N, C-alpha and C positions, 0 to 999 in steps of 0.2 A: 559820704557826705561830710565827714569830719574834716578831711583834707580841704575840701572846697570852702567850708565854713572858716577854717583857720586861715586859708589863703586870702579870702575876702577881708577878714579882720586885719591881716597884715597890710594888704594893699590899700584898704580904705580906712585904716586906723579905727576899726570897730565902729564905724559910723553908719553902717548899713544894718537894717533889720534883717534877721534871718529866721525863717525863710522870708523872702521878699513877698510883698503883697501884690501878687500878679493880678488878682481880680481887680484891685484898684487901678493898676496900670492899664489893664484892658478896658475898664470902664472909662478912664480918662481919655485914652487914645482911640477907642472904638474897637479894639481887638481886631478880628478879621473883617469887621464892617466899618473901617475907618472912613472918615469923610474926605480924605485926601484925593487929589486927582493928579493926573500926569505923573503917576508912579508906575514904573515898569518892574513888576515882580518877576525875577528870573532866578531859577534854581537849577541845580544839576542833579542828575539821576542818582548819583552815589554820594551826594553831599549830606553829611549827618545833620547839618543845620536846616535842611529843607522843611522839616516838621515845625520849625519855629518861624517859618515864613508863610507867605500867602501862596498856596499852590493853585487854587482855583479862585480867581478874582471875583468878588461879588458884583463888581461893575467893570467888566472887561472893555467896554467902549472907552472909558476914561482912564482906567488903570489896568492894562492887560497883564496876564501872567503867562509865563512860558517855562517849560521844563526842557533843559538840555539833556539829551539822552545819548550817551556814548560810553564806551569802556573806559574805566578809570577817571570818569568825570567827578571831580570832588568840588570842594568849596571854591568859589570864584573861577570856575573853569571858563565862564563867559569872558572874563578879563584876562586870565593867564593862558588860556588854551587848554588842550587836553593831551596827555594827562596832566593834572595839576601837580602831582608829585610822582617821582619815579617809583616804580614798583618792581618787585622781583619777578612777577609774571608778565609784565609788559614793559620791556626795556626799550622798545623801539617807538613807543608812543601809540597814538590811536591809528587804527587801520583807516579810519575816515574822520575828518574833522567837519563833515557836512553839517552836523547838528549845531556845533559851536559857530560855524560860519553863518548859518541861517539865523541863529539867535542874534548874533551881532548885527546882521543886516536888518532884522526886524526892529531892533532897538534904535538903530541909527535912523531908519525910515520914520519911525514914530516920533523920535525927538525932533527931526526936521519939521514935521507937521506941527508939533507943539510950539516951536519958536518962530514959525512963519507968520 
């Protein structure tokens, strides 16, 4: 934590409280029960940030959630494809991009409904 605290102080000129008041932020924005709509929560199976996102939407009709599952799916694999980064054990990429392709199709279909 020392590294992160010092890094934040350098980047933000020591203007941030540490640790941050996450409870206040969650209260203000609603945490996992936010009032937003037309938000498509999408995460990848091996994305380390997925726990900081919405995995199961509390209101799937207005704000669905989807998990892209494939080998080497990391952060933003729905945008960059799979694998997100090269790895020593998978140099040829995914055996199948079906999960990424399906997620992209679902997002596009939903967005077309939202703007229609």
